[in-house]
C-alpha positions as semicolon CSV with decimal commas, in nm:
position;residue;x (nm);y (nm);z (nm)
1;M;-1,050;0,168;1,828
2;I;-0,938;-0,147;1,681
3;Y;-0,761;-0,092;1,320
4;E;-0,791;-0,372;1,098
5;K;-0,474;-0,333;0,796
6;S;-0,519;-0,444;0,432
7;C;-0,308;-0,362;0,134
8;G;-0,349;-0,399;-0,243
9;A;-0,314;-0,206;-0,594
10;V;-0,442;0,012;-0,885
11;V;-0,341;-0,215;-1,143
12;F;-0,293;-0,133;-1,487
13;T;-0,136;-0,228;-1,807
14;R;-0,114;-0,028;-2,140
15;I;-0,282;-0,070;-2,473
16;N;-0,148;0,069;-2,741
17;S;-0,004;0,359;-2,503
18;E;-0,286;0,365;-2,372
19;I;-0,325;0,393;-1,955
20;K;-0,618;0,117;-1,889
21;Y;-0,705;0,005;-1,542
22;L;-0,853;-0,345;-1,381
23;L;-1,117;-0,271;-1,156
24;I;-1,328;-0,527;-0,937
25;R;-1,650;-0,550;-0,820
26;N;-1,753;-0,732;-0,494
27;L;-2,025;-0,903;-0,432
28;T;-2,230;-0,609;-0,292
29;G;-2,161;-0,405;-0,629
30;I;-1,931;-0,202;-0,524
31;Y;-1,631;-0,144;-0,742
32;G;-1,268;-0,122;-0,629
33;F;-0,938;-0,239;-0,644
34;P;-0,751;-0,565;-0,540
35;K;-0,698;-0,580;-0,181
36;G;-0,720;-0,775;0,155
37;H;-0,586;-0,807;0,497
38;V;-0,216;-0,829;0,593
39;E;-0,149;-1,179;0,690
40;Q;0,142;-1,257;1,015
41;G;0,508;-1,184;0,865
42;E;0,425;-1,005;0,558
43;T;0,521;-0,667;0,429
44;E;0,274;-0,435;0,272
45;E;0,427;-0,505;-0,063
46;E;0,372;-0,864;-0,033
47;T;0,033;-0,868;0,097
48;A;-0,068;-0,611;-0,226
49;L;0,148;-0,864;-0,442
50;R;-0,055;-1,182;-0,325
51;E;-0,441;-1,025;-0,282
52;V;-0,371;-0,909;-0,662
53;F;-0,276;-1,271;-0,756
54;E;-0,538;-1,410;-0,578
55;E;-0,854;-1,203;-0,647
56;V;-0,710;-1,070;-1,021
57;G;-0,436;-1,365;-1,091
58;L;-0,201;-1,135;-1,233
59;A;0,178;-1,149;-1,138
60;V;0,217;-0,756;-1,125
61;K;0,533;-0,550;-1,076
62;L;0,494;-0,293;-0,809
63;L;0,637;0,070;-0,920
64;P;0,877;0,259;-0,652
65;G;0,737;0,550;-0,543
66;F;0,388;0,546;-0,575
67;K;0,200;0,503;-0,229
68;S;-0,214;0,587;-0,098
69;E;-0,376;0,509;0,194
70;D;-0,697;0,572;0,276
71;E;-0,893;0,523;0,617
72;H;-1,290;0,462;0,706
73;P;-1,489;0,294;0,972
74;I;-1,661;-0,039;0,882
75;P;-2,001;-0,032;0,935
76;Q;-2,069;-0,364;1,059
77;K;-1,789;-0,373;1,299
78;E;-1,849;-0,118;1,605
79;N;-1,482;0,086;1,695
80;T;-1,337;-0,039;1,419
81;I;-1,140;0,148;1,160
82;K;-0,991;-0,032;0,815
83;Q;-0,659;0,144;0,734
84;I;-0,575;0,030;0,371
85;V;-0,207;0,062;0,176
86;Y;-0,229;0,111;-0,231
87;F;0,054;0,050;-0,461
88;L;0,052;0,083;-0,875
89;G;0,104;-0,271;-0,970
90;E;0,208;-0,265;-1,348
91;Y;0,106;-0,587;-1,594
92;C;0,198;-0,701;-1,945
93;N;0,105;-0,972;-2,169
94;Q;-0,130;-1,155;-1,870
95;E;-0,492;-1,246;-1,918
96;F;-0,702;-1,167;-1,577
97;T;-0,925;-1,420;-1,454
98;Y;-1,146;-1,330;-1,088
99;Q;-1,237;-1,467;-0,788
100;K;-1,590;-1,560;-0,832
101;E;-1,639;-1,675;-0,432
102;E;-1,525;-1,288;-0,339
103;L;-1,578;-1,062;-0,704
104;T;-1,904;-1,057;-0,944
105;D;-1,675;-0,850;-1,188
106;A;-1,340;-0,761;-1,314
107;L;-1,323;-0,535;-1,591
108;L;-1,041;-0,327;-1,795
109;V;-1,103;0,038;-1,840
110;D;-0,993;0,375;-1,895
111;Y;-0,930;0,628;-1,647
112;E;-1,264;0,857;-1,768
113;T;-1,479;0,533;-1,691
114;A;-1,343;0,401;-1,404
115;M;-1,461;0,741;-1,229
116;T;-1,778;0,725;-1,341
117;L;-1,767;0,325;-1,184
118;F;-1,691;0,456;-0,859
119;Q;-1,956;0,493;-0,578
120;F;-1,697;0,617;-0,294
121;E;-1,480;0,957;-0,314
122;S;-1,188;0,821;-0,164
123;S;-1,154;0,519;-0,483
124;K;-1,165;0,841;-0,729
125;R;-0,875;0,995;-0,530
126;I;-0,688;0,683;-0,506
127;L;-0,721;0,658;-0,899
128;T;-0,582;1,004;-0,972
129;E;-0,316;1,020;-0,785
130;A;-0,206;0,730;-0,946
131;N;-0,323;0,832;-1,307
132;N;-0,097;1,166;-1,240
133;F;0,201;0,961;-1,120
134;L;0,137;0,774;-1,453
135;L;0,120;1,101;-1,704
136;G;0,435;1,238;-1,496
137;R;0,646;0,950;-1,528
């Protein structure tokens, strides 16, 4: 079995004390969180910070104490498992954009809206973990 590792973040901000999450939509129309492959010599956190900046132009601060993992087969690659580590990244007073070569959209939504947009249960689980973490602080 071959393993490919990516890292990213559940990105959020607060608007009038309400938590808003930044979702991306990839070229196939799937909603998710900014993430990408770990480059040689990078820590998981460094990868997450770099990928968030590359994909949505935000310099986020990773919150200590939150880490969520996902794993699934890659349909186009035989015997390959994708491992993804997500952190929780906060930003304030920044405008986001999105990497048009890899994404079709980026949008800021509340928890309930995000849950209706996700196609995969794993994305819903990760967002729920992040939301519960934030609400418990």
